[in-house]
C-alpha positions, -999 to +999 in steps of 0.1 A: -569-203-238-550-186-210-529-218-204-518-217-240-510-181-238-490-186-206-471-216-221-461-194-252-449-166-229-428-189-207-412-204-238-404-170-252-388-155-220-419-135-209-417-124-173-453-134-163-467-134-129-491-163-127-513-149-100-549-162-102-571-137-120-596-129-093-630-118-107-653-104-080-687-120-074-717-104-057-717-109-020-680-119-018-663-087-028-667-051-017-676-041-052-707-062-051-722-056-016-750-038-035-746-005-017-769+018-036-769+056-033-804+071-036-803+109-044-836+129-043-844+164-029-880+154-021-881+136+013-912+116+004-897+103-029-864+096-012-881+076+016-901+056-009-870+049-030-852+038+002-880+015+011-881-001-024-844-007-023-845-023+011-873-046+002-852-060-027-823-068-005-801-038-013-783-016+012-796+019+005-777+051+014-796+083+009-786+119+000-808+149-003-789+167-030-759+163-054-734+179-030-742+154-002-740+126-028-705+136-038-694+137-002-708+102+004-690+089-027-657+104-015-660+084+018-678+051+009-677+024-017-709+027-038-720+001-064-748+021-081-765+054-080-802+062-084-807+099-087-835+124-095-829+145-126-841+179-113-826+190-080-815+224-067-778+231-068-761+202-085-786+187-110-788+150-119-769+156-152-742+176-135-739+148-108-735+122-136-707+143-151-688+147-118-692+110-110-678+100-144-648+122-139-641+113-103-653+078-098-652+061-132-677+035-142-703+035-114-737+028-131-762+056-127-800+053-131-820+085-136-855+090-122-874+117-142-908+133-141-933+128-169-926+149-200-888+150-193-877+125-220-854+150-237-837+157-204-834+120-198-818+115-232-793+142-223-786+123-191-780+091-211-756+110-233-738+123-202-732+087-191-763+074-173-770+037-176-808+040-179-837+061-168-872+056-153-902+079-153-921+088-122-941+072-109-920+042-116-930+005-112-910-011-083-904-042-104-890-022-133-867-004-108-855-038-095-849-052-130-831-021-141-809-021-110-800-058-115-791-052-152-769-022-141-752-043-115-745-071-140-731-044-163-709-031-135-696-067-129-687-071-166-669-037-166-648-047-136-641-081-151-630-066-184-608-041-166-591-069-146-586-090-177-571-060-195-548-054-165-538-091-164-529-090-202-510-058-198-490-074-170-482-105-190-475-089-224-460-055-217-423-046-224-417-046-187-425-083-186-397-094-208-367-108-189-334-094-201-303-078-187-285-079-221-275-046-237-283-057-272-317-070-262-325-038-243-317-017-274-341-037-294-368-031-268-361+006-268-365+007-306-397-013-304-411+012-278-404+041-302-425+025-331-455+019-308-467+055-316-467+048-354-495+022-359-494+026-397-457+017-399-450-019-410-426-036-386-404-065-395-391-087-367-361-110-375-348-137-353-343-175-349-371-198-338-378-196-301-362-162-294-395-143-289-407-127-321-443-131-313-438-120-277-423-088-290-451-083-314-477-087-286-458-062-264-460-036-292-497-044-296-505-040-259-484-009-255-501+007-285-534+005-266-545-024-287-567-039-260-595-049-263-588-049-300-577-082-315-541-095-319-543-119-348-513-141-356-510-160-389-483-186-396-477-182-434-457-215-435-484-236-418-513-228-442-515-244-476-508-220-505-543-224-520-559-215-487-536-187-475-552-160-496-587-168-482-573-170-447-558-135-450-585-117-470-616-138-467-640-147-495-676-142-506-701-169-511-696-188-544-661-173-549-647-208-555-658-244-552-667-251-516-672-215-507-707-221-494-708-190-472-690-157-468-660-156-446-641-129-429-603-129-433-576-123-407-572-087-418-609-081-411-606-098-377-576-077-368-596-045-373-584-019-348-557-042-335-526-059-349-520-087-374-487-106-372-477-124-404-452-149-391-428-168-414-433-142-441-404-156-460-425-187-468-454-167-484-459-177-521-448-152-547-483-145-561-496-136-527-466-114-520-478-091-548-512-088-532-497-082-497-476-054-512-507-036-524-523-041-490-494-025-472-490+003-497-526+013-503-541+000-470-570-018-488-578-053-499-607-072-515-622-105-504-618-133-530-647-130-555-654-094-546-644-061-561-654-040-531-623-025-514-620-029-476-598-005-457-570-020-436-574-007-401-547-025-381-510-025-374-491-049-396-461-068-382-442-094-401-417-119-387-393-144-401-363-166-391-350-165-426-326-142-444-349-123-467-321-106-486-308-140-497-343-150-507-346-119-528-313-127-545-325-162-552-358-149-567-379-164-540-390-131-524-401-099-541-376-071-538-402-044-537-420-062-508-387-067-490-380-030-490-416-021-481-417-043-450-382-032-439-393+003-429-387-005-393-367-037-388-361-053-354-335-081-350-337-102-319-304-117-309-303-155-303-298-167-268-262-178-274-254-142-281-269-129-248-258-155-224-259-129-196-296-134-198-294-171-190-291-169-152-321-146-147-341-165-173-334-198-155-346-184-122-377-170-138-385-202-156-378-223-125-402-200-106-429-207-132-422-245-130-425-244-092-460-231-097-468-253-126-455-285-111-463-277-075-429-289-066-400-276-044-371-267-067-342-252-047-323-241-078-295-250-102-261-263-091-229-245-102-217-273-124-252-275-141-252-237-146-217-240-162-230-266-186-261-245-194-238-215-201-215-236-223-243-249-244-251-233-278-289-232-275-300-236-311-337-236-299-332-205-279-354-197-249-380-224-259-353-250-257-340-237-224-375-239-210-380-275-222-346-285-208-354-270-173-388-286-173-373-320-179-347-314-151-375-302-128-394-334-133-364-356-127-351-338-096-364-348-061-360-318-040-323-313-046-304-288-068-306-295-105-274-312-116-259-317-151-272-353-151-308-339-150-302-318-181-312-335-214-280-324-232-256-330-203-242-364-215-235-352-251-230-315-246-198-313-266-213-333-294-243-311-297-225-278-293-199-288-319-225-299-343-244-267-340-212-246-343-204-264-376-239-258-389-237-222-380-227-201-411-210-175-388-178-195-386-149-182-407-130-202-433-098-184-442-086-189-478-048-193-481-030-165-500-014-191-523-017-228-531-055-222-535-065-258-541-093-282-530-067-302-510-056-271-491-092-261-483-100-297-472-070-297-449-082-265-433-117-278-428-103-310-412-081-288-389-110-266-378-132-296-371-105-315-352-098-284-331-135-280-322-137-316-313-106-312-289-085-335-310-111-364-310-107-378-346-137-402-343-160-374-333-147-350-360-151-377-386-186-383-375-195-347-377-181-344-413-196-377-423-163-391-435-139-419-425-115-415-396-086-422-419-091-388-436-073-372-406-041-392-413-036-379-448-002-366-455 
């Protein structure tokens, strides 16, 4: 799972540190040396508790009251606390409250006298892990301590995973020096505080739409809540509704059991509807209701279910054009465009290419376990001159190929997959790009005049190479000799 996540992040220009995720284990990490603080104001009870802890292989440290216990906690690493409930000065419940505020998630076990169940319950509400009644069974104490230490291990493990994900998915982990890209990130940071606002992310394939969505999710304190991504173009039309909203048993042929949809799975987190422009029109109407009313029903059910997640949509298509063509609902278009974010393609932020290359090479050094000194000047010039229709994903693939081919020397143009046909590819992409301008003549507006202008533009972009220009236009070379 983490390998797939890391691959996606590298492809989408995520600045990820691939340090190994170290999860402490008992006996190998200071968190799990089993140093147990025993707190009891009665010397006999304290001595007995110390003896039981020692017999079970723990390292007991004793305190005669709550104040002494707090002093020990300030000076030493403690894995678990066993404390009496009723003590002069700082009581067991007050001790729990102070430990929670000052030392976080250290598990605490209460030892109570008979008839003190109500007080023990109060201690549990204050944050104790469990409680035992006096006189306690030593085996019960051992089992309770072991469960508490296991719980502590899971808490630390979860915190480390959350920390790792925050490092990998935060806004600070996105590599960019480009002003336009930075403006997009600043806008995205502003919408984090509005979880009910639908966000639309526009951009070409490979430029990092899902990466940006994940950064918004993480920054919105979405962990450990789920981030659920749905590719609307990859799921057949007759299955997409069930995939999104779920179904009840018997809703349709083959529905042998009830199923939760993606909106249910994303509860408390974020759902990303990728390639929203490919969603079928009938389903667009249902999505509009979900966004407006924040409710949906499973297929075959009339019971409304509240939507409790952030909704982000993404597309590499021009939705306004789809609306004009009748292939996308106009009301849905305006509803999802409350907060649009447009990611610039890599060819429009070429100042990001050098730092991205260094970042990606660093990841490849770790991934391949290979010495990669860097990129030669002539190779970097070729990289900067290329159009990058596949954006950062294509850049990553190109560098990976070069890293495999090189043998300890600087990456050269010959190592790059596009190097031998750079002008062909760049010209082809440029002609396919709808951003080029075709100027209509003020007079003599005829098909021949327009054809001459297209031929001239193509020939200019091919540096006067008629064979190459003819190939790009899929016409005969003789067309360039017309009078």
